[in-house]
One Martini backbone bead per residue (centre of mass of N, CA, C, O) as a GRO file, in nm:
protein
  199
    1MET     BB    1   0.054   0.064  -0.018
    2ARG     BB    2   0.308   0.259  -0.006
    3LEU     BB    3   0.367   0.253  -0.320
    4TRP     BB    4   0.141   0.419  -0.450
    5PRO     BB    5   0.219   0.713  -0.386
    6ALA     BB    6   0.500   0.692  -0.518
    7ALA     BB    7   0.405   0.613  -0.802
    8LEU     BB    8   0.226   0.861  -0.849
    9ALA     BB    9   0.449   1.069  -0.812
   10ALA     BB   10   0.623   0.969  -1.050
   11LEU     BB   11   0.410   1.009  -1.270
   12ALA     BB   12   0.370   1.309  -1.222
   13LEU     BB   13   0.660   1.387  -1.284
   14LEU     BB   14   0.669   1.278  -1.572
   15GLY     BB   15   0.425   1.438  -1.678
   16GLY     BB   16   0.557   1.722  -1.621
   17CYS     BB   17   0.803   1.668  -1.834
   18ALA     BB   18   0.627   1.658  -2.065
   19GLN     BB   19   0.631   1.759  -2.396
   20PRO     BB   20   0.510   1.901  -2.645
   21ALA     BB   21   0.489   1.885  -2.958
   22PRO     BB   22   0.611   2.027  -3.204
   23PRO     BB   23   0.542   2.201  -3.456
   24ARG     BB   24   0.475   2.195  -3.774
   25GLN     BB   25   0.683   2.300  -4.049
   26ALA     BB   26   0.662   2.040  -4.245
   27LEU     BB   27   0.513   1.878  -4.548
   28VAL     BB   28   0.614   1.602  -4.750
   29VAL     BB   29   0.466   1.470  -5.059
   30VAL     BB   30   0.427   1.190  -5.267
   31LEU     BB   31   0.284   1.193  -5.582
   32PRO     BB   32   0.121   1.040  -5.819
   33ASP     BB   33   0.078   0.989  -6.122
   34ALA     BB   34  -0.162   0.901  -6.341
   35ASP     BB   35   0.015   0.620  -6.399
   36GLY     BB   36   0.167   0.572  -6.093
   37SER     BB   37   0.413   0.718  -6.098
   38VAL     BB   38   0.732   0.803  -5.935
   39GLY     BB   39   0.941   0.985  -5.768
   40ALA     BB   40   1.192   1.180  -5.590
   41VAL     BB   41   1.272   1.294  -5.248
   42SER     BB   42   1.476   1.498  -5.038
   43VAL     BB   43   1.470   1.551  -4.684
   44ASP     BB   44   1.631   1.838  -4.521
   45ALA     BB   45   1.646   1.974  -4.170
   46GLY     BB   46   1.953   1.930  -4.034
   47GLN     BB   47   1.815   1.663  -3.876
   48GLY     BB   48   1.827   1.485  -4.115
   49ARG     BB   49   1.715   1.235  -4.363
   50VAL     BB   50   1.463   1.182  -4.628
   51LEU     BB   51   1.348   0.936  -4.852
   52LEU     BB   52   1.109   0.983  -5.117
   53ASP     BB   53   0.979   0.682  -5.328
   54ARG     BB   54   0.663   0.676  -5.270
   55SER     BB   55   0.349   0.666  -5.249
   56TYR     BB   56   0.275   0.886  -4.991
   57ALA     BB   57   0.529   0.970  -4.897
   58ALA     BB   58   0.662   1.124  -4.592
   59GLY     BB   59   0.787   1.439  -4.452
   60GLU     BB   60   0.830   1.548  -4.116
   61VAL     BB   61   0.870   1.869  -3.963
   62ARG     BB   62   1.017   1.896  -3.629
   63GLY     BB   63   1.236   2.084  -3.466
   64GLY     BB   64   1.444   2.032  -3.722
   65ALA     BB   65   1.321   1.746  -3.774
   66VAL     BB   66   1.300   1.445  -3.964
   67ALA     BB   67   1.020   1.227  -4.050
   68PRO     BB   68   0.866   0.959  -4.138
   69ARG     BB   69   0.556   0.920  -4.338
   70GLN     BB   70   0.255   0.751  -4.395
   71MET     BB   71   0.018   0.787  -4.651
   72ASP     BB   72  -0.292   0.868  -4.807
   73GLY     BB   73  -0.509   0.995  -5.021
   74PRO     BB   74  -0.726   1.105  -4.822
   75ALA     BB   75  -0.528   1.257  -4.636
   76VAL     BB   76  -0.406   1.443  -4.846
   77HIS     BB   77  -0.675   1.575  -4.943
   78GLU     BB   78  -0.743   1.694  -4.668
   79ILE     BB   79  -0.487   1.869  -4.617
   80PHE     BB   80  -0.471   1.973  -4.950
   81ALA     BB   81  -0.741   2.087  -5.069
   82ALA     BB   82  -0.679   2.389  -5.129
   83THR     BB   83  -0.432   2.343  -5.309
   84VAL     BB   84  -0.559   2.163  -5.524
   85ALA     BB   85  -0.788   2.365  -5.604
   86ALA     BB   86  -0.570   2.596  -5.695
   87GLY     BB   87  -0.471   2.434  -5.911
   88PRO     BB   88  -0.399   2.337  -6.208
   89ILE     BB   89  -0.492   2.191  -6.486
   90ARG     BB   90  -0.399   1.953  -6.667
   91PRO     BB   91  -0.294   1.870  -6.948
   92ALA     BB   92  -0.435   1.784  -7.270
   93PHE     BB   93  -0.464   1.508  -7.512
   94PHE     BB   94  -0.555   1.491  -7.867
   95ARG     BB   95  -0.708   1.283  -8.133
   96LEU     BB   96  -0.803   1.345  -8.470
   97TYR     BB   97  -0.969   1.216  -8.761
   98PHE     BB   98  -0.954   1.173  -9.127
   99VAL     BB   99  -1.052   1.187  -9.428
  100SER     BB  100  -0.929   1.133  -9.715
  101ALA     BB  101  -0.831   1.437  -9.857
  102THR     BB  102  -0.959   1.593  -9.602
  103ASP     BB  103  -1.151   1.809  -9.350
  104GLN     BB  104  -1.304   1.547  -9.248
  105LEU     BB  105  -1.427   1.384  -9.006
  106THR     BB  106  -1.465   1.113  -8.866
  107PRO     BB  107  -1.719   0.973  -8.700
  108GLU     BB  108  -1.555   0.911  -8.441
  109SER     BB  109  -1.427   1.202  -8.414
  110LEU     BB  110  -1.685   1.362  -8.402
  111ALA     BB  111  -1.766   1.235  -8.129
  112ALA     BB  112  -1.487   1.307  -7.977
  113TYR     BB  113  -1.499   1.619  -7.977
  114ARG     BB  114  -1.663   1.657  -7.714
  115THR     BB  115  -1.427   1.596  -7.522
  116VAL     BB  116  -1.266   1.846  -7.589
  117PHE     BB  117  -1.475   2.060  -7.520
  118ASP     BB  118  -1.522   1.971  -7.223
  119ASP     BB  119  -1.232   2.024  -7.128
  120ILE     BB  120  -1.226   2.325  -7.183
  121LYS     BB  121  -1.487   2.412  -7.011
  122ARG     BB  122  -1.358   2.322  -6.721
  123ARG     BB  123  -1.182   2.572  -6.762
  124PRO     BB  124  -1.117   2.892  -6.659
  125VAL     BB  125  -0.841   2.860  -6.816
  126TYR     BB  126  -0.719   2.871  -7.165
  127GLU     BB  127  -0.538   2.677  -7.420
  128VAL     BB  128  -0.520   2.602  -7.780
  129GLU     BB  129  -0.364   2.340  -7.972
  130VAL     BB  130  -0.361   2.297  -8.336
  131VAL     BB  131  -0.233   2.015  -8.529
  132GLY     BB  132  -0.179   1.933  -8.853
  133HIS     BB  133  -0.205   1.627  -9.060
  134THR     BB  134  -0.061   1.382  -9.284
  135ASP     BB  135  -0.005   1.178  -9.515
  136THR     BB  136   0.186   1.052  -9.808
  137SER     BB  137  -0.035   1.110  -9.986
  138GLY     BB  138   0.071   1.294 -10.214
  139ALA     BB  139   0.179   1.604 -10.223
  140GLN     BB  140   0.347   1.816 -10.026
  141ALA     BB  141   0.221   2.081 -10.141
  142ALA     BB  142  -0.074   1.974 -10.054
  143ASN     BB  143  -0.038   1.880  -9.750
  144GLN     BB  144   0.016   2.138  -9.601
  145PRO     BB  145  -0.262   2.284  -9.643
  146LEU     BB  146  -0.433   2.046  -9.537
  147SER     BB  147  -0.333   2.055  -9.244
  148LEU     BB  148  -0.438   2.343  -9.193
  149GLN     BB  149  -0.737   2.285  -9.257
  150ARG     BB  150  -0.777   2.088  -9.023
  151ALA     BB  151  -0.717   2.285  -8.796
  152ALA     BB  152  -0.934   2.495  -8.884
  153ALA     BB  153  -1.180   2.309  -8.849
  154ILE     BB  154  -1.153   2.289  -8.542
  155ARG     BB  155  -1.161   2.586  -8.479
  156ASP     BB  156  -1.448   2.631  -8.596
  157LEU     BB  157  -1.592   2.447  -8.397
  158LEU     BB  158  -1.507   2.600  -8.141
  159LEU     BB  159  -1.628   2.871  -8.218
  160ARG     BB  160  -1.920   2.774  -8.254
  161ASP     BB  161  -1.909   2.670  -7.930
  162GLY     BB  162  -1.754   2.936  -7.772
  163ILE     BB  163  -1.462   2.962  -7.822
  164ALA     BB  164  -1.208   3.166  -7.796
  165ALA     BB  165  -1.006   3.285  -8.041
  166GLY     BB  166  -0.746   3.376  -7.859
  167THR     BB  167  -0.703   3.051  -7.756
  168ILE     BB  168  -0.629   2.969  -8.059
  169MET     BB  169  -0.389   2.753  -8.218
  170VAL     BB  170  -0.260   2.706  -8.550
  171ALA     BB  171  -0.121   2.423  -8.744
  172GLY     BB  172   0.093   2.286  -9.011
  173ARG     BB  173   0.283   1.966  -9.103
  174GLY     BB  174   0.185   1.766  -9.280
  175GLU     BB  175   0.434   1.498  -9.338
  176LEU     BB  176   0.661   1.541  -9.108
  177ASP     BB  177   0.480   1.405  -8.848
  178LEU     BB  178   0.455   1.094  -8.811
  179ALA     BB  179   0.293   0.849  -8.633
  180VAL     BB  180   0.340   0.655  -8.886
  181TYR     BB  181   0.566   0.508  -9.057
  182THR     BB  182   0.613   0.570  -9.411
  183ALA     BB  183   0.607   0.569  -9.717
  184ASP     BB  184   0.551   0.696  -9.997
  185GLU     BB  185   0.222   0.688 -10.090
  186VAL     BB  186   0.061   0.639  -9.809
  187SER     BB  187  -0.243   0.530  -9.670
  188GLU     BB  188  -0.276   0.657  -9.332
  189PRO     BB  189  -0.506   0.710  -9.089
  190ARG     BB  190  -0.308   0.794  -8.839
  191ASN     BB  191  -0.194   1.056  -9.006
  192ARG     BB  192  -0.490   1.172  -9.027
  193ARG     BB  193  -0.457   1.457  -8.824
  194VAL     BB  194  -0.510   1.599  -8.503
  195GLU     BB  195  -0.339   1.782  -8.248
  196ILE     BB  196  -0.449   1.840  -7.908
  197THR     BB  197  -0.377   2.105  -7.680
  198VAL     BB  198  -0.474   2.150  -7.336
  199ARG     BB  199  -0.405   2.442  -7.089
   0.00000   0.00000   0.00000
């Protein structure tokens, strides 16, 4: 029975010596890319170093020292919700294809055009780059203007649907940048395209 008061006094003494954890000075988290790949970052706070090379690996700095911490997607999104919301939307890339020797979209690409338009409209600020291409059938002198006509056809669709003219840049590359390499005078549907970058 005599030990209880002494034990309680010792616990009280230990409790009185415990200091609250220092406030967090920094939190660094590795986020995966859209394809799941990750890079790596080394966090050095002066007192130790932590290598972060896995999805959601984190380094937390408190009192000038860094310690590893594993997080998950929901926790990261909760902590950084305001930061993520304020960040820009990532660029998007699209390809639309054309009927041979024309600036008319294939039926499948005409349907896919809506995806491009919807991506642009979800952005508060945007710029659109449209680059036309041809296959190697026909003369290069004719393919260059045809590639530009294809890019202009997409620009005209976007303008018709309310996208601001000053946000769209068009260019034609003719048969210079083939998606699929072919010899000259080859009709290749995958080369008859526009490439659209939205950012």
